FISE-923291 format. One record per residue (C-alpha): residue number from 1; residue in three letters; x, y, z. Coordinates in pm, 1 decimal, decimal comma. Layout:
node num: NUM; residuo: ALA; px: X; py: Y; pz: Z
...
% end
This chain:
node num: 1; residuo: MET; px: 4138,2; py: 5830,9; pz: 16032,6
node num: 2; residuo: ARG; px: 4320,1; py: 5556,0; pz: 16218,6
node num: 3; residuo: ASN; px: 3984,4; py: 5416,3; pz: 16322,1
node num: 4; residuo: LEU; px: 3867,4; py: 5350,7; pz: 15965,8
node num: 5; residuo: THR; px: 3825,1; py: 4989,7; pz: 15857,0
node num: 6; residuo: LEU; px: 3820,4; py: 4811,6; pz: 15522,3
node num: 7; residuo: LYS; px: 3459,2; py: 4718,5; pz: 15593,7
node num: 8; residuo: GLN; px: 3367,4; py: 5086,9; pz: 15613,9
node num: 9; residuo: PHE; px: 3540,6; py: 5159,5; pz: 15282,3
node num: 10; residuo: LYS; px: 3346,8; py: 4874,1; pz: 15117,6
node num: 11; residuo: THR; px: 3023,4; py: 5000,3; pz: 15271,5
node num: 12; residuo: VAL; px: 3059,1; py: 5349,2; pz: 15126,7
node num: 13; residuo: GLN; px: 3157,6; py: 5206,0; pz: 14787,2
node num: 14; residuo: ALA; px: 2844,1; py: 4992,5; pz: 14787,0
node num: 15; residuo: ILE; px: 2620,9; py: 5287,4; pz: 14870,9
node num: 16; residuo: VAL; px: 2772,4; py: 5492,3; pz: 14587,7
node num: 17; residuo: SER; px: 2733,7; py: 5204,2; pz: 14341,3
node num: 18; residuo: HIS; px: 2374,0; py: 5117,5; pz: 14430,5
node num: 19; residuo: GLY; px: 2236,2; py: 5452,1; pz: 14543,7
node num: 20; residuo: LYS; px: 2037,4; py: 5324,6; pz: 14842,6
node num: 21; residuo: ILE; px: 2111,5; py: 5187,7; pz: 15188,4
node num: 22; residuo: VAL; px: 1878,7; py: 4890,9; pz: 15134,9
node num: 23; residuo: SER; px: 2041,9; py: 4793,7; pz: 14804,1
node num: 24; residuo: ALA; px: 2392,9; py: 4829,3; pz: 14949,1
node num: 25; residuo: ALA; px: 2293,3; py: 4614,9; pz: 15246,4
node num: 26; residuo: GLN; px: 2171,1; py: 4336,8; pz: 15016,1
node num: 27; residuo: VAL; px: 2499,3; py: 4334,7; pz: 14822,9
node num: 28; residuo: LEU; px: 2708,6; py: 4337,6; pz: 15140,5
node num: 29; residuo: GLY; px: 2501,0; py: 4073,4; pz: 15316,1
node num: 30; residuo: LEU; px: 2424,6; py: 4310,5; pz: 15604,0
node num: 31; residuo: SER; px: 2110,2; py: 4461,6; pz: 15749,8
node num: 32; residuo: PRO; px: 2020,4; py: 4820,3; pz: 15650,9
node num: 33; residuo: PRO; px: 2073,1; py: 4942,9; pz: 16010,9
node num: 34; residuo: ALA; px: 2423,5; py: 4789,8; pz: 16009,9
node num: 35; residuo: VAL; px: 2508,5; py: 4976,1; pz: 15689,1
node num: 36; residuo: THR; px: 2367,4; py: 5298,3; pz: 15833,5
node num: 37; residuo: ILE; px: 2585,0; py: 5258,9; pz: 16144,2
node num: 38; residuo: GLN; px: 2897,1; py: 5201,5; pz: 15931,8
node num: 39; residuo: LEU; px: 2824,4; py: 5516,3; pz: 15730,2
node num: 40; residuo: ARG; px: 2750,0; py: 5723,0; pz: 16041,9
node num: 41; residuo: GLN; px: 3082,5; py: 5617,1; pz: 16195,8
node num: 42; residuo: VAL; px: 3274,6; py: 5733,3; pz: 15889,2
node num: 43; residuo: GLU; px: 3091,2; py: 6066,0; pz: 15876,1
node num: 44; residuo: GLU; px: 3154,2; py: 6122,9; pz: 16246,4
node num: 45; residuo: GLU; px: 3523,5; py: 6043,9; pz: 16192,5
node num: 46; residuo: PHE; px: 3554,2; py: 6321,4; pz: 15931,3
node num: 47; residuo: GLN; px: 3282,5; py: 6551,2; pz: 16065,1
node num: 48; residuo: LEU; px: 3151,7; py: 6568,6; pz: 15708,4
node num: 49; residuo: ALA; px: 2847,4; py: 6431,0; pz: 15527,8
node num: 50; residuo: LEU; px: 2948,7; py: 6179,9; pz: 15260,2
node num: 51; residuo: PHE; px: 2601,6; py: 6174,2; pz: 15102,3
node num: 52; residuo: ASP; px: 2306,1; py: 6398,3; pz: 15033,8
node num: 53; residuo: ARG; px: 1989,1; py: 6210,4; pz: 15130,7
node num: 54; residuo: THR; px: 1738,2; py: 6272,3; pz: 14850,3
node num: 55; residuo: SER; px: 1407,5; py: 6121,6; pz: 14743,4
node num: 56; residuo: ASP; px: 1593,6; py: 5954,7; pz: 14456,3
node num: 57; residuo: GLY; px: 1850,8; py: 5794,7; pz: 14684,5
node num: 58; residuo: MET; px: 2194,4; py: 5866,5; pz: 14825,5
node num: 59; residuo: ARG; px: 2405,4; py: 6107,7; pz: 14622,8
node num: 60; residuo: PRO; px: 2774,5; py: 6138,0; pz: 14715,0
node num: 61; residuo: THR; px: 2900,0; py: 6478,6; pz: 14820,8
node num: 62; residuo: THR; px: 3245,2; py: 6607,9; pz: 14731,1
node num: 63; residuo: ALA; px: 3370,2; py: 6443,6; pz: 15049,8
node num: 64; residuo: GLY; px: 3197,9; py: 6120,0; pz: 14952,1
node num: 65; residuo: LEU; px: 3361,5; py: 6115,5; pz: 14610,5
node num: 66; residuo: ALA; px: 3703,0; py: 6176,7; pz: 14766,9
node num: 67; residuo: PHE; px: 3641,6; py: 5890,4; pz: 15009,7
node num: 68; residuo: VAL; px: 3546,1; py: 5652,6; pz: 14727,9
node num: 69; residuo: GLU; px: 3856,0; py: 5752,6; pz: 14529,7
node num: 70; residuo: ALA; px: 4066,8; py: 5655,0; pz: 14831,4
node num: 71; residuo: ALA; px: 3871,0; py: 5329,3; pz: 14869,9
node num: 72; residuo: GLN; px: 3938,9; py: 5236,6; pz: 14506,7
node num: 73; residuo: ALA; px: 4309,3; py: 5310,3; pz: 14547,5
node num: 74; residuo: ILE; px: 4326,5; py: 5095,3; pz: 14862,6
node num: 75; residuo: GLU; px: 4145,7; py: 4808,9; pz: 14690,7
node num: 76; residuo: GLU; px: 4382,1; py: 4832,2; pz: 14396,5
node num: 77; residuo: ARG; px: 4688,1; py: 4838,7; pz: 14623,5
node num: 78; residuo: LEU; px: 4572,4; py: 4530,1; pz: 14813,9
node num: 79; residuo: ARG; px: 4527,9; py: 4342,3; pz: 14489,7
node num: 80; residuo: MET; px: 4878,5; py: 4439,0; pz: 14384,7
node num: 81; residuo: LEU; px: 5014,1; py: 4336,5; pz: 14723,0
node num: 82; residuo: GLU; px: 4881,9; py: 3988,2; pz: 14657,9
node num: 83; residuo: ASP; px: 5060,8; py: 3982,3; pz: 14320,5
node num: 84; residuo: GLU; px: 5382,6; py: 4109,0; pz: 14480,7
node num: 85; residuo: MET; px: 5371,1; py: 3841,7; pz: 14749,3
node num: 86; residuo: ASP; px: 5326,4; py: 3577,6; pz: 14481,5
node num: 87; residuo: ALA; px: 5626,8; py: 3718,5; pz: 14297,0
node num: 88; residuo: ILE; px: 5837,6; py: 3708,0; pz: 14614,2
node num: 89; residuo: LYS; px: 5736,1; py: 3346,2; pz: 14661,5
node num: 90; residuo: GLY; px: 5838,6; py: 3276,5; pz: 14303,4
node num: 91; residuo: VAL; px: 5486,0; py: 3214,3; pz: 14183,6
node num: 92; residuo: ARG; px: 5453,0; py: 3336,7; pz: 13822,2
node num: 93; residuo: THR; px: 5091,7; py: 3443,2; pz: 13851,5
node num: 94; residuo: GLY; px: 4900,9; py: 3766,3; pz: 13884,7
node num: 95; residuo: SER; px: 4619,2; py: 3959,4; pz: 13727,4
node num: 96; residuo: LEU; px: 4602,1; py: 4242,8; pz: 13477,7
node num: 97; residuo: ARG; px: 4309,7; py: 4463,3; pz: 13375,0
node num: 98; residuo: LEU; px: 4371,9; py: 4600,9; pz: 13027,4
node num: 99; residuo: GLY; px: 4166,2; py: 4883,7; pz: 12879,6
node num: 100; residuo: VAL; px: 4184,1; py: 4975,2; pz: 12511,0
node num: 101; residuo: VAL; px: 4023,6; py: 5242,9; pz: 12298,0
node num: 102; residuo: SER; px: 3785,0; py: 5108,7; pz: 12035,1
node num: 103; residuo: THR; px: 4035,4; py: 5149,1; pz: 11750,7
node num: 104; residuo: ALA; px: 4273,9; py: 4913,7; pz: 11931,8
node num: 105; residuo: LYS; px: 4019,3; py: 4630,9; pz: 11941,1
node num: 106; residuo: TYR; px: 4140,7; py: 4531,4; pz: 11594,1
node num: 107; residuo: PHE; px: 4472,7; py: 4411,6; pz: 11733,9
node num: 108; residuo: ALA; px: 4432,3; py: 4389,4; pz: 12114,0
node num: 109; residuo: PRO; px: 4294,3; py: 4030,3; pz: 12121,3
node num: 110; residuo: ARG; px: 4588,0; py: 3897,1; pz: 11915,1
node num: 111; residuo: LEU; px: 4830,3; py: 4091,4; pz: 12132,2
node num: 112; residuo: MET; px: 4671,2; py: 3946,8; pz: 12446,4
node num: 113; residuo: ALA; px: 4685,8; py: 3595,9; pz: 12301,5
node num: 114; residuo: GLY; px: 5056,5; py: 3637,1; pz: 12230,0
node num: 115; residuo: PHE; px: 5122,9; py: 3758,5; pz: 12582,1
node num: 116; residuo: MET; px: 4916,2; py: 3486,1; pz: 12747,8
node num: 117; residuo: LYS; px: 5098,0; py: 3221,1; pz: 12546,7
node num: 118; residuo: GLU; px: 5421,6; py: 3335,9; pz: 12709,6
node num: 119; residuo: HIS; px: 5260,6; py: 3393,1; pz: 13051,0
node num: 120; residuo: PRO; px: 4967,2; py: 3150,8; pz: 13084,1
node num: 121; residuo: ASP; px: 4931,5; py: 3198,3; pz: 13460,2
node num: 122; residuo: ILE; px: 4859,5; py: 3570,4; pz: 13443,3
node num: 123; residuo: ASP; px: 4485,6; py: 3633,4; pz: 13445,0
node num: 124; residuo: MET; px: 4391,5; py: 3906,9; pz: 13196,1
node num: 125; residuo: ARG; px: 4068,5; py: 4101,3; pz: 13153,5
node num: 126; residuo: LEU; px: 3991,5; py: 4331,9; pz: 12862,3
node num: 127; residuo: ALA; px: 3770,9; py: 4643,0; pz: 12860,1
node num: 128; residuo: ILE; px: 3698,9; py: 4819,0; pz: 12528,6
node num: 129; residuo: GLY; px: 3554,3; py: 5168,4; pz: 12505,6
node num: 130; residuo: ASN; px: 3592,7; py: 5502,2; pz: 12335,7
node num: 131; residuo: ARG; px: 3861,8; py: 5742,3; pz: 12450,0
node num: 132; residuo: ALA; px: 3644,9; py: 5911,2; pz: 12716,2
node num: 133; residuo: GLU; px: 3533,3; py: 5577,5; pz: 12861,6
node num: 134; residuo: THR; px: 3891,0; py: 5447,6; pz: 12874,4
node num: 135; residuo: ILE; px: 4012,7; py: 5762,4; pz: 13050,9
node num: 136; residuo: ASP; px: 3727,6; py: 5731,7; pz: 13301,3
node num: 137; residuo: ARG; px: 3833,6; py: 5372,8; pz: 13373,5
node num: 138; residuo: LEU; px: 4185,8; py: 5497,4; pz: 13443,2
node num: 139; residuo: LYS; px: 4047,0; py: 5768,4; pz: 13671,4
node num: 140; residuo: ASN; px: 3834,9; py: 5517,5; pz: 13862,1
node num: 141; residuo: HIS; px: 4113,5; py: 5260,2; pz: 13901,4
node num: 142; residuo: ASP; px: 3906,7; py: 5013,7; pz: 13695,2
node num: 143; residuo: ILE; px: 4200,7; py: 4923,1; pz: 13468,4
node num: 144; residuo: ASP; px: 4573,8; py: 4886,6; pz: 13522,5
node num: 145; residuo: ILE; px: 4702,3; py: 4970,5; pz: 13174,6
node num: 146; residuo: ALA; px: 4536,3; py: 5150,2; pz: 12883,4
node num: 147; residuo: LEU; px: 4632,7; py: 5129,1; pz: 12517,5
node num: 148; residuo: MET; px: 4550,3; py: 5450,0; pz: 12332,1
node num: 149; residuo: GLY; px: 4668,3; py: 5688,8; pz: 12065,8
node num: 150; residuo: ARG; px: 4735,3; py: 5991,7; pz: 12289,3
node num: 151; residuo: PRO; px: 4805,2; py: 5994,9; pz: 12662,9
node num: 152; residuo: PRO; px: 4530,3; py: 6179,5; pz: 12853,8
node num: 153; residuo: LYS; px: 4583,0; py: 6517,3; pz: 13015,2
node num: 154; residuo: GLU; px: 4303,7; py: 6462,6; pz: 13267,6
node num: 155; residuo: VAL; px: 4503,4; py: 6205,1; pz: 13464,4
node num: 156; residuo: SER; px: 4867,5; py: 6204,3; pz: 13567,0
node num: 157; residuo: VAL; px: 5014,5; py: 5910,3; pz: 13374,9
node num: 158; residuo: ARG; px: 5335,6; py: 5747,0; pz: 13263,0
node num: 159; residuo: ALA; px: 5320,8; py: 5661,0; pz: 12893,4
node num: 160; residuo: SER; px: 5541,9; py: 5443,1; pz: 12672,9
node num: 161; residuo: VAL; px: 5533,9; py: 5414,3; pz: 12292,5
node num: 162; residuo: PHE; px: 5503,9; py: 5060,3; pz: 12159,3
node num: 163; residuo: GLY; px: 5422,1; py: 5110,5; pz: 11790,8
node num: 164; residuo: ASP; px: 5324,3; py: 5334,8; pz: 11503,1
node num: 165; residuo: HIS; px: 4965,6; py: 5439,7; pz: 11443,7
node num: 166; residuo: PRO; px: 4905,8; py: 5563,1; pz: 11086,6
node num: 167; residuo: LEU; px: 4589,2; py: 5756,7; pz: 11006,8
node num: 168; residuo: VAL; px: 4460,3; py: 5765,8; pz: 10649,6
node num: 169; residuo: ILE; px: 4167,1; py: 5881,6; pz: 10438,3
node num: 170; residuo: ILE; px: 3957,3; py: 5607,0; pz: 10280,9
node num: 171; residuo: ALA; px: 3701,0; py: 5595,7; pz: 10003,5
node num: 172; residuo: PRO; px: 3501,8; py: 5332,1; pz: 9812,5
node num: 173; residuo: PRO; px: 3682,9; py: 5184,1; pz: 9508,1
node num: 174; residuo: GLU; px: 3460,7; py: 5371,9; pz: 9261,7
node num: 175; residuo: HIS; px: 3531,7; py: 5716,1; pz: 9413,7
node num: 176; residuo: LYS; px: 3645,6; py: 5979,0; pz: 9163,7
node num: 177; residuo: LEU; px: 3965,7; py: 6053,6; pz: 9359,8
node num: 178; residuo: VAL; px: 4092,0; py: 5693,4; pz: 9378,6
node num: 179; residuo: SER; px: 4327,7; py: 5737,2; pz: 9080,5
node num: 180; residuo: ALA; px: 4439,4; py: 6088,4; pz: 9181,7
node num: 181; residuo: ARG; px: 4787,0; py: 6150,5; pz: 9324,2
node num: 182; residuo: ASP; px: 4901,3; py: 6405,2; pz: 9582,3
node num: 183; residuo: ILE; px: 4547,9; py: 6527,6; pz: 9648,2
node num: 184; residuo: SER; px: 4571,1; py: 6867,2; pz: 9814,8
node num: 185; residuo: LYS; px: 4430,2; py: 6935,6; pz: 10157,2
node num: 186; residuo: GLU; px: 4200,0; py: 7197,8; pz: 10008,3
node num: 187; residuo: ARG; px: 4063,7; py: 6950,1; pz: 9752,8
node num: 188; residuo: ILE; px: 4002,0; py: 6670,2; pz: 10002,6
node num: 189; residuo: ALA; px: 3832,3; py: 6922,6; pz: 10234,9
node num: 190; residuo: GLU; px: 3559,9; py: 6962,1; pz: 9970,9
node num: 191; residuo: GLU; px: 3451,2; py: 6600,8; pz: 10021,5
node num: 192; residuo: HIS; px: 3175,4; py: 6477,4; pz: 10250,9
node num: 193; residuo: PHE; px: 3333,3; py: 6324,3; pz: 10565,1
node num: 194; residuo: LEU; px: 3197,2; py: 6057,3; pz: 10795,8
node num: 195; residuo: ILE; px: 3342,4; py: 6118,0; pz: 11143,0
node num: 196; residuo: ARG; px: 3356,5; py: 5985,6; pz: 11496,8
node num: 197; residuo: GLU; px: 3205,1; py: 6153,2; pz: 11801,7
node num: 198; residuo: PRO; px: 3363,5; py: 6464,8; pz: 11961,7
node num: 199; residuo: GLY; px: 3664,5; py: 6376,3; pz: 12173,6
node num: 200; residuo: SER; px: 3768,5; py: 6068,7; pz: 11976,4
node num: 201; residuo: GLY; px: 4135,8; py: 6050,7; pz: 11886,4
node num: 202; residuo: THR; px: 4081,8; py: 6026,6; pz: 11510,0
node num: 203; residuo: ARG; px: 3839,6; py: 6318,2; pz: 11508,9
node num: 204; residuo: ILE; px: 4084,0; py: 6538,7; pz: 11698,1
node num: 205; residuo: SER; px: 4358,7; py: 6450,5; pz: 11447,5
node num: 206; residuo: LEU; px: 4126,7; py: 6531,5; pz: 11154,9
node num: 207; residuo: GLU; px: 4036,0; py: 6865,6; pz: 11312,5
node num: 208; residuo: ILE; px: 4406,1; py: 6947,9; pz: 11344,1
node num: 209; residuo: PHE; px: 4473,3; py: 6840,5; pz: 10984,3
node num: 210; residuo: LEU; px: 4193,1; py: 7058,6; pz: 10842,7
node num: 211; residuo: SER; px: 4232,4; py: 7347,7; pz: 11087,2
node num: 212; residuo: ASP; px: 4401,3; py: 7576,0; pz: 10832,5
node num: 213; residuo: VAL; px: 4123,5; py: 7529,0; pz: 10573,8
node num: 214; residuo: PRO; px: 3893,1; py: 7829,2; pz: 10645,6
node num: 215; residuo: GLY; px: 3559,5; py: 7728,6; pz: 10797,2
node num: 216; residuo: ARG; px: 3602,6; py: 7356,7; pz: 10733,1
node num: 217; residuo: ILE; px: 3601,2; py: 7227,7; pz: 11089,7
node num: 218; residuo: ASP; px: 3285,7; py: 7427,0; pz: 11169,3
node num: 219; residuo: ASP; px: 3088,4; py: 7164,1; pz: 10978,6
node num: 220; residuo: LEU; px: 3317,9; py: 6862,6; pz: 10980,7
node num: 221; residuo: GLY; px: 3073,0; py: 6596,4; pz: 10863,6
node num: 222; residuo: VAL; px: 2819,4; py: 6335,8; pz: 10971,1
node num: 223; residuo: GLU; px: 2890,7; py: 6174,5; pz: 11309,9
node num: 224; residuo: MET; px: 2880,0; py: 5797,8; pz: 11347,8
node num: 225; residuo: GLY; px: 2930,1; py: 5597,7; pz: 11665,0
node num: 226; residuo: SER; px: 3189,3; py: 5340,2; pz: 11562,4
node num: 227; residuo: ASN; px: 3462,5; py: 5260,0; pz: 11311,6
node num: 228; residuo: GLU; px: 3258,4; py: 4965,5; pz: 11184,9
node num: 229; residuo: THR; px: 2961,9; py: 5189,0; pz: 11103,6
node num: 230; residuo: ILE; px: 3189,8; py: 5438,9; pz: 10931,5
node num: 231; residuo: LYS; px: 3352,6; py: 5167,6; pz: 10717,5
node num: 232; residuo: GLN; px: 3014,1; py: 5030,6; pz: 10610,4
node num: 233; residuo: ALA; px: 2894,9; py: 5381,6; pz: 10526,1
node num: 234; residuo: VAL; px: 3203,4; py: 5453,0; pz: 10315,6
node num: 235; residuo: MET; px: 3161,3; py: 5124,3; pz: 10129,0
node num: 236; residuo: ALA; px: 2799,1; py: 5221,7; pz: 10064,5
node num: 237; residuo: GLY; px: 2915,0; py: 5547,0; pz: 9903,2
node num: 238; residuo: LEU; px: 2791,3; py: 5785,8; pz: 10171,7
node num: 239; residuo: GLY; px: 3122,1; py: 5972,0; pz: 10196,9
node num: 240; residuo: ILE; px: 3490,7; py: 5939,1; pz: 10277,8
node num: 241; residuo: ALA; px: 3649,8; py: 5897,6; pz: 10620,6
node num: 242; residuo: PHE; px: 3964,4; py: 5969,5; pz: 10816,1
node num: 243; residuo: ILE; px: 4044,0; py: 5654,5; pz: 11006,2
node num: 244; residuo: SER; px: 4314,2; py: 5443,3; pz: 11167,6
node num: 245; residuo: ALA; px: 4487,3; py: 5222,1; pz: 10911,6
node num: 246; residuo: HIS; px: 4479,8; py: 4944,3; pz: 11169,8
node num: 247; residuo: THR; px: 4101,1; py: 4919,6; pz: 11138,7
node num: 248; residuo: ILE; px: 4082,9; py: 4859,3; pz: 10762,5
node num: 249; residuo: ALA; px: 4323,7; py: 4571,6; pz: 10691,6
node num: 250; residuo: ALA; px: 4056,2; py: 4324,5; pz: 10578,8
node num: 251; residuo: GLU; px: 3864,7; py: 4575,4; pz: 10368,7
node num: 252; residuo: THR; px: 4166,3; py: 4709,9; pz: 10178,8
node num: 253; residuo: GLU; px: 4298,2; py: 4358,6; pz: 10112,0
node num: 254; residuo: ALA; px: 3957,7; py: 4260,9; pz: 9971,9
node num: 255; residuo: GLY; px: 3934,2; py: 4576,7; pz: 9761,7
node num: 256; residuo: ARG; px: 3623,8; py: 4706,7; pz: 9936,4
node num: 257; residuo: LEU; px: 3802,7; py: 5021,6; pz: 10054,3
node num: 258; residuo: VAL; px: 4085,5; py: 5225,5; pz: 9903,1
node num: 259; residuo: ILE; px: 4331,2; py: 5458,7; pz: 10075,0
node num: 260; residuo: LEU; px: 4339,9; py: 5795,7; pz: 9899,1
node num: 261; residuo: ASP; px: 4677,3; py: 5950,3; pz: 9817,5
node num: 262; residuo: VAL; px: 4640,4; py: 6279,0; pz: 10005,0
node num: 263; residuo: ALA; px: 4932,9; py: 6516,7; pz: 10048,1
node num: 264; residuo: GLY; px: 5054,0; py: 6504,2; pz: 10407,5
node num: 265; residuo: MET; px: 4905,9; py: 6158,1; pz: 10459,4
node num: 266; residuo: PRO; px: 4931,6; py: 5920,5; pz: 10624,4
node num: 267; residuo: ILE; px: 4944,8; py: 6111,1; pz: 10948,9
node num: 268; residuo: ARG; px: 5174,6; py: 5905,3; pz: 11162,0
node num: 269; residuo: ARG; px: 5080,2; py: 5892,0; pz: 11527,4
node num: 270; residuo: GLN; px: 5188,1; py: 5640,8; pz: 11789,8
node num: 271; residuo: TRP; px: 5031,9; py: 5383,1; pz: 12018,1
node num: 272; residuo: PHE; px: 5096,4; py: 5430,0; pz: 12388,8
node num: 273; residuo: SER; px: 5083,4; py: 5206,6; pz: 12691,3
node num: 274; residuo: VAL; px: 4945,7; py: 5426,4; pz: 12970,6
node num: 275; residuo: MET; px: 4949,3; py: 5378,8; pz: 13349,5
node num: 276; residuo: ARG; px: 4859,1; py: 5614,3; pz: 13631,4
node num: 277; residuo: THR; px: 5163,7; py: 5764,6; pz: 13803,3
node num: 278; residuo: ASP; px: 5009,0; py: 5687,9; pz: 14142,8
node num: 279; residuo: HIS; px: 4952,5; py: 5325,2; pz: 14044,7
node num: 280; residuo: VAL; px: 5214,4; py: 5094,1; pz: 14193,8
node num: 281; residuo: ILE; px: 5346,7; py: 4876,4; pz: 13912,2
node num: 282; residuo: SER; px: 5268,2; py: 4513,8; pz: 13987,6
node num: 283; residuo: PRO; px: 5482,1; py: 4227,7; pz: 13851,5
node num: 284; residuo: ALA; px: 5205,0; py: 4146,1; pz: 13601,2
node num: 285; residuo: MET; px: 5195,3; py: 4506,7; pz: 13478,3
node num: 286; residuo: ALA; px: 5574,1; py: 4520,1; pz: 13445,2
node num: 287; residuo: THR; px: 5578,0; py: 4190,0; pz: 13256,7
node num: 288; residuo: PHE; px: 5307,2; py: 4302,0; pz: 13014,7
node num: 289; residuo: ASN; px: 5468,8; py: 4640,0; pz: 12954,4
node num: 290; residuo: ASP; px: 5801,2; py: 4470,3; pz: 12880,7
node num: 291; residuo: PHE; px: 5621,1; py: 4244,0; pz: 12632,9
node num: 292; residuo: LEU; px: 5468,1; py: 4550,9; pz: 12465,4
node num: 293; residuo: MET; px: 5804,7; py: 4720,9; pz: 12429,2
node num: 294; residuo: ARG; px: 5962,5; py: 4408,7; pz: 12278,5
node num: 295; residuo: LYS; px: 5684,5; py: 4271,0; pz: 12061,2
node num: 296; residuo: GLY; px: 5386,5; py: 4505,7; pz: 12063,5
node num: 297; residuo: ALA; px: 5457,8; py: 4654,7; pz: 11719,4
node num: 298; residuo: THR; px: 5452,1; py: 4310,3; pz: 11556,9
node num: 299; residuo: TYR; px: 5082,5; py: 4276,0; pz: 11641,4
node num: 300; residuo: LEU; px: 4983,2; py: 4596,8; pz: 11461,8
node num: 301; residuo: PRO; px: 4818,4; py: 4509,8; pz: 11128,2
node num: 302; residuo: LEU; px: 4877,2; py: 4655,5; pz: 10783,3
node num: 303; residuo: PHE; px: 5214,3; py: 4820,3; pz: 10852,6
node num: 304; residuo: GLY; px: 5397,8; py: 4642,4; pz: 10573,6
node num: 305; residuo: LYS; px: 5110,2; py: 4685,5; pz: 10330,7
node num: 306; residuo: LEU; px: 5096,1; py: 5061,1; pz: 10383,2
node num: 307; residuo: TYR; px: 5470,0; py: 5118,3; pz: 10409,1
node num: 308; residuo: PRO; px: 5645,4; py: 4839,1; pz: 10219,6
node num: 309; residuo: HIS; px: 5988,2; py: 5004,0; pz: 10243,1
node num: 310; residuo: ALA; px: 5974,0; py: 5108,2; pz: 10608,6
node num: 311; residuo: GLU; px: 6048,3; py: 4925,5; pz: 10928,7
node num: 312; residuo: ALA; px: 5897,0; py: 4990,8; pz: 11268,9
node num: 313; residuo: GLY; px: 6062,8; py: 5287,5; pz: 11435,2
node num: 314; residuo: GLU; px: 6194,8; py: 5452,0; pz: 11115,3
node num: 315; residuo: ALA; px: 6107,3; py: 5799,2; pz: 11002,7
node num: 316; residuo: ALA; px: 5787,8; py: 5863,3; pz: 10809,3
node num: 317; residuo: PRO; px: 5785,2; py: 5696,0; pz: 10467,1
node num: 318; residuo: THR; px: 5862,0; py: 5876,6; pz: 10144,3
node num: 319; residuo: ARG; px: 5596,7; py: 5962,5; pz: 9890,0
node num: 320; residuo: GLN; px: 5686,2; py: 5652,1; pz: 9684,7
node num: 321; residuo: ALA; px: 5652,9; py: 5429,8; pz: 9991,1
node num: 322; residuo: ARG; px: 5301,3; py: 5538,4; pz: 10072,8
node num: 323; residuo: ARG; px: 5101,4; py: 5497,2; pz: 9755,9
node num: 324; residuo: PRO; px: 4747,0; py: 5381,0; pz: 9829,4
node num: 325; residuo: ALA; px: 4668,3; py: 5014,1; pz: 9822,5
node num: 326; residuo: ARG; px: 4551,1; py: 4898,0; pz: 9480,2
node num: 327; residuo: ARG; px: 4231,6; py: 4707,3; pz: 9433,3
node num: 328; residuo: PRO; px: 4314,7; py: 4343,1; pz: 9353,2
node num: 329; residuo: LYS; px: 4252,6; py: 4246,7; pz: 8992,0
% end
């Protein structure tokens, strides 16, 4: 292994990404024979095949996937080394790759803007995806920090809470339950739900909430691919939805959606900042995480409107403090 070079790591990464020797060679600016030699040297070093040669292209073996995982970690560590050297020199720069689940896109841009105002020399990039996509980006070292509602179990991570994440049930203003109070779980379970895809954080929370209603989670509702689609469908009268309160600020203020007063709601979850445990914390990551701990909660929308008598960090609000938002007259 001492004979391995960074060029060989980049070569294998390129083959995995593009699937063919010729394509990898074009990206690397090398000839196909040169790429083949680099790959052969690595395989001889380990006495293992890194790829299966198929008619459809090069498919990484288990050994190949392990090699690419190491290549990604090395690439990430070199990038951090550059940031650390800048910090030692007193240069207040660096880079940060932030990944957020789709629900967080309603506040992540404002949060980023607040951070970049304080730290204009830190280069930030944002990747938005569903929970599975965000976890995959963590696995593949494609992001440094993820913002999500529940830390993943698939990756070893360190997670820090930076704010509350209330989940509520919404309906159109003309829905028959809008004026009802303390709606029972059994009664709300009779309604037609519009839900996110399997594996999404809100869907998992809804499944837990309705799990003690016999047979209800066997046919949970109609799946839709995004919060925006679900909100539009609810406004159109196609059903009700269980959704993050942080996604509906504009619609509740305008009276286009109403939060139903369901017993046991809102379900109060938390937002987490998540980093891999094997990820060395760069100065930029440490600076951003400190910003999140100090100010992150102030960028979360709708808190005061949902819980007028509560402050960030307090216990769950009382029944009087969580009446649904009224439609403006």
